[in-house]
C-alpha positions in Angstrom: 4.0 14.1 24.6 1.6 12.9 22.0 -1.0 12.5 24.7 -1.3 16.3 25.0 -4.0 17.9 22.9 -3.4 20.8 20.6 -4.4 23.4 23.2 -2.1 21.9 25.8 0.8 21.8 23.3 0.2 25.5 22.6 0.8 26.3 26.3 4.4 25.2 25.9 5.1 27.8 23.1 5.8 31.0 25.0 8.1 29.3 27.5 10.0 27.4 24.8 10.4 30.6 22.7 11.8 32.5 25.7 14.2 29.8 26.7 12.5 29.4 30.1 11.6 25.8 29.3 13.7 23.1 27.6 11.3 20.7 26.1 12.4 17.1 25.9 9.7 14.8 24.6 9.6 11.1 23.8 6.8 9.5 21.8 6.0 6.2 20.1 3.9 8.1 17.6 5.0 10.0 14.5 5.6 13.6 15.8 4.8 15.0 12.4 1.2 13.8 12.9 0.8 14.1 16.7 2.4 17.5 17.4 1.1 20.8 16.1 3.2 22.8 13.6 4.1 25.8 15.8 5.6 23.5 18.4 7.4 21.3 15.8 9.0 24.4 14.2 10.7 25.1 17.5 12.0 21.6 18.1 14.6 19.3 16.7 13.5 15.7 15.9 15.7 12.7 16.6 14.2 9.5 15.3 15.2 6.3 17.1 15.3 3.3 14.8 14.7 -0.3 15.8 17.7 -2.2 16.8 19.3 -4.5 14.2 19.4 -8.3 14.7 23.1 -8.3 15.5 22.7 -5.6 18.1 20.0 -7.6 19.9 22.0 -10.8 19.7 25.0 -9.0 21.3 22.7 -7.7 24.1 21.3 -11.1 24.8 24.8 -12.7 24.8 25.9 -10.1 27.3 22.9 -11.0 29.5 24.5 -14.5 30.0 27.7 -13.0 31.4 26.1 -10.3 33.6 25.5 -10.8 37.3 22.3 -8.8 37.0 21.2 -11.0 34.1 21.2 -14.7 33.6 24.8 -15.6 34.6 23.5 -17.4 37.7 21.9 -20.1 35.5 25.3 -21.1 34.0 23.7 -21.8 30.6 25.2 -22.5 27.2 23.1 -21.6 24.1 22.6 -22.5 20.5 23.4 -19.3 18.5 20.5 -20.0 16.3 18.2 -19.6 19.3 19.4 -16.1 19.9 19.1 -15.1 16.3 15.6 -16.5 16.2 14.6 -14.4 19.3 16.3 -11.3 17.8 14.4 -11.6 14.5 11.1 -12.3 16.4 11.6 -9.2 18.6 11.4 -6.9 15.5 14.0 -4.5 16.9 12.5 -4.4 20.5 15.3 -5.2 23.0 12.9 -5.4 25.9 10.8 -8.0 24.2 13.9 -10.0 23.2 15.3 -10.0 26.8 11.9 -11.0 28.1 11.7 -13.9 25.7 15.3 -14.9 26.5 14.4 -15.1 30.2 11.4 -17.3 29.4 13.5 -19.5 27.1 16.1 -19.9 29.8 13.5 -21.1 32.2 12.5 -23.7 29.6 16.1 -24.9 28.9 17.1 -28.4 30.1 20.5 -29.9 30.8 22.1 -26.4 30.8 21.5 -25.8 27.1 19.1 -23.3 25.6 18.0 -24.7 22.2 16.2 -23.3 19.2 13.1 -25.1 20.2 13.2 -23.4 23.6 13.4 -20.0 21.8 10.4 -20.9 19.6 8.4 -22.0 22.6 9.2 -18.8 24.5 8.5 -16.4 21.8 5.2 -17.9 20.7 3.5 -15.9 17.9 6.0 -13.6 16.3 5.6 -9.9 16.8 5.3 -8.2 13.4 5.7 -4.6 14.5 2.3 -3.4 13.0 0.3 -0.6 14.5 -3.1 -0.1 12.9 -3.1 3.6 13.5 0.6 4.4 13.3 3.3 4.7 10.7 3.4 1.0 9.9 -0.3 1.2 8.9 0.3 3.8 6.3 3.7 2.5 5.2 2.5 -1.0 4.6 -0.6 -0.1 2.7 1.6 2.2 0.6 4.0 -0.7 -0.1 1.0 -2.8 -1.0 -0.4 -0.2 -3.4 3.0 0.4 -5.0 3.5 -3.4 -5.5 0.1 -3.7 -7.2 1.0 -0.7 -9.5 4.4 -2.2 -10.2 3.0 -5.6 -11.3 4.6 -7.6 -8.6 2.1 -10.1 -7.2 4.6 -11.6 -4.8 5.4 -8.3 -3.1 1.7 -7.4 -3.0 0.8 -10.7 -1.3 3.7 -10.2 1.2 2.5 -6.8 2.3 -1.1 -8.0 2.4 -0.1 -10.9 4.6 1.9 -8.6 6.9 -1.1 -6.4 7.4 -3.5 -9.3 8.0 -1.1 -11.0 10.4 -0.7 -7.6 12.2 -4.4 -7.4 12.8 -5.5 -5.1 10.0 -9.1 -4.9 9.1 -9.4 -6.9 5.8 -12.1 -4.5 4.6 -9.6 -1.7 4.7 -7.3 -3.7 2.3 -10.2 -4.7 0.1 -11.4 -1.1 -0.3 -7.9 0.1 -1.3 -7.7 -2.8 -3.7 -10.9 -1.7 -5.4 -9.6 1.8 -5.7 -6.4 0.7 -7.3 -8.2 -1.5 -9.7 -9.7 1.7 -11.2 -6.8 4.1 -10.6 -3.9 1.9 -11.9 -5.6 -0.6 -14.2 -8.7 1.2 -15.3 -9.9 0.4 -18.9 -6.7 -1.5 -19.7 -8.6 -4.4 -18.0 -12.1 -3.4 -16.9 -12.5 -6.8 -15.3 -10.1 -5.9 -12.6 -12.6 -3.7 -10.9 -15.2 -6.4 -11.2 -12.8 -8.9 -9.5 -11.9 -6.4 -6.8 -15.5 -5.5 -6.0 -16.3 -9.2 -5.9 -13.5 -9.6 -3.4 -14.7 -6.7 -1.4 -18.2 -8.2 -1.2 -16.7 -11.6 -0.3 -14.6 -10.2 2.5 -17.6 -8.4 3.9 -19.8 -11.5 3.8 -17.3 -14.2 4.8 -14.9 -12.6 7.3 -11.5 -13.9 8.4 -9.8 -16.2 8.1 -11.3 -17.5 4.9 -11.8 -13.9 3.5 -8.1 -13.8 2.9 -8.5 -16.3 0.0 -10.6 -14.1 -2.3 -8.6 -11.1 -1.2 -5.4 -12.9 -2.3 -7.1 -13.9 -5.6 -8.1 -10.3 -6.4 -4.7 -9.0 -5.3 -2.9 -11.2 -7.8 -5.4 -10.4 -10.5 -4.9 -6.6 -10.1 -1.2 -6.9 -9.8 -0.9 -9.0 -13.0 -3.4 -6.9 -15.0 -2.2 -4.5 -17.8 -1.9 -1.0 -16.3 -3.4 2.4 -17.3 -4.1 5.5 -15.2 -5.7 7.3 -18.1 -9.2 7.5 -16.6 -7.7 8.6 -13.3 -5.7 11.4 -15.0 -8.8 12.3 -17.1 -10.7 12.9 -13.9 -8.0 15.3 -12.6 -8.0 17.2 -15.9 -11.8 17.6 -16.0 -11.8 18.8 -12.4 -9.1 21.3 -13.1 -11.0 22.6 -16.1 -14.1 23.0 -14.0 -12.3 24.8 -11.1 -10.1 27.0 -13.2 -12.5 27.9 -16.1 -15.6 30.0 -16.3 -18.8 28.2 -15.3 -20.2 27.0 -18.6 -23.9 26.8 -19.5 -25.2 23.7 -21.1 -25.5 24.2 -24.9 -29.1 24.4 -26.1 -29.0 21.2 -28.1 -28.0 19.3 -25.0 -30.6 20.7 -22.6 -33.5 18.7 -21.2 -36.7 18.8 -23.2 -38.6 17.1 -20.3 -40.4 20.2 -19.1 -43.4 21.4 -21.2 -42.6 24.5 -23.2 -38.8 24.2 -22.6 -38.1 23.8 -26.3 -40.1 26.9 -27.3 -38.8 29.0 -24.4 -35.1 28.2 -24.4 -34.5 26.3 -27.6 -33.8 23.1 -25.6 -33.0 20.2 -27.8 -32.7 22.3 -31.0 -30.1 20.9 -33.3 -29.6 17.7 -31.3 -28.6 14.8 -33.5 -29.8 11.4 -32.2 -26.8 9.0 -32.6 -29.0 5.9 -33.1 -30.4 7.5 -36.3 -27.0 7.4 -38.0 -24.8 4.6 -39.4 -22.8 2.9 -36.7 -25.0 4.6 -34.1 -22.5 7.6 -34.1 -22.6 11.1 -35.5 -20.1 13.9 -35.1 -21.5 16.4 -32.7 -20.2 18.8 -30.1 -20.9 17.9 -26.5 -18.6 20.1 -24.6 -19.4 23.8 -23.8 -18.1 26.3 -26.5 -15.1 27.3 -24.4 -13.9 23.8 -24.0 -14.1 22.5 -27.6 -10.4 21.8 -27.7 -10.2 20.0 -24.4 -9.2 16.4 -24.4 -9.4 14.9 -20.9 -9.3 11.2 -21.6 -6.2 10.0 -23.5 -6.4 6.2 -23.6 -3.2 4.2 -23.7 -2.3 1.4 -26.0 -2.3 -1.1 -23.1 -4.6 -4.1 -22.9 -8.3 -3.4 -23.6 -7.7 0.3 -23.7 -6.0 0.0 -27.0 -9.3 -1.0 -28.5 -10.9 2.1 -26.9 -8.2 4.3 -28.4 -8.7 2.8 -31.9 -12.5 3.2 -31.6 -12.2 6.9 -30.6 -9.9 7.6 -33.5 -12.4 6.0 -35.9 -15.2 8.1 -34.5 -13.5 11.5 -34.0 -10.6 11.3 -36.4 -8.6 14.5 -36.6 -10.8 16.1 -33.9 -9.2 13.6 -31.4 -5.7 14.6 -32.5 -6.3 18.3 -32.1 
């Protein structure tokens, strides 16, 4: 049903509403993404989960006893072989049975061995769809592992995506974003490392590009964490969207145009920080209606602790207000 476009899906609505049509649809896509909202609201969704390993083993065992299956071969089997095929099938019974049939053809002396199963299955199927749920779920797991300071988990999900055929540039771009969002000024070097990896991945390509990607992944995962800059951005944007549009105060306006100072008072009262001790002078830079706003609230993690201390030294009680 996911192959119908939105207009075609809308054509079902009147008949479904009137009970003329009972709609039964099957899809390998996420219906929440592939079906339109009006049609979804009139349907009940029943997700089908991948089969468990023991279920697939039972199915393959039954195939050896069924006249329609492999009974005619009169084979015995190593249980480890069936478990290997079941794990490699990633919940797909059809794939498991196909691999079992091939392994049975490879069996010698009436015994299906673990090596026969490995030869039949070939490269393991990892159940990864670059445009489906697994694409979004695994990048989410990767991001959360980075944020949670677990380099092993981050490497695992990175490897799953790469082995599933994911574009390494997609992973590298997300890594650079997380270096700013979740590490930020707690370790500014994290963004430098992530951007270097992004550049390396672009220039090198697979398979070697996975090496700098792994290095940057472990660096970002192990770096001290802070989302203070990320949250500051949200606060600043909220202030802009919710508040009145503020004019630039006269002392902050550009004096580049001839006559601007005389006409608008541009630059009047501006204090040049480099003319003062420590190259700092207390001065208001926000518009009048925003004087009490504090968007950036640095943490005490990593390098950001130094930033917090420096801001307190500069702004003192103003920073606490």
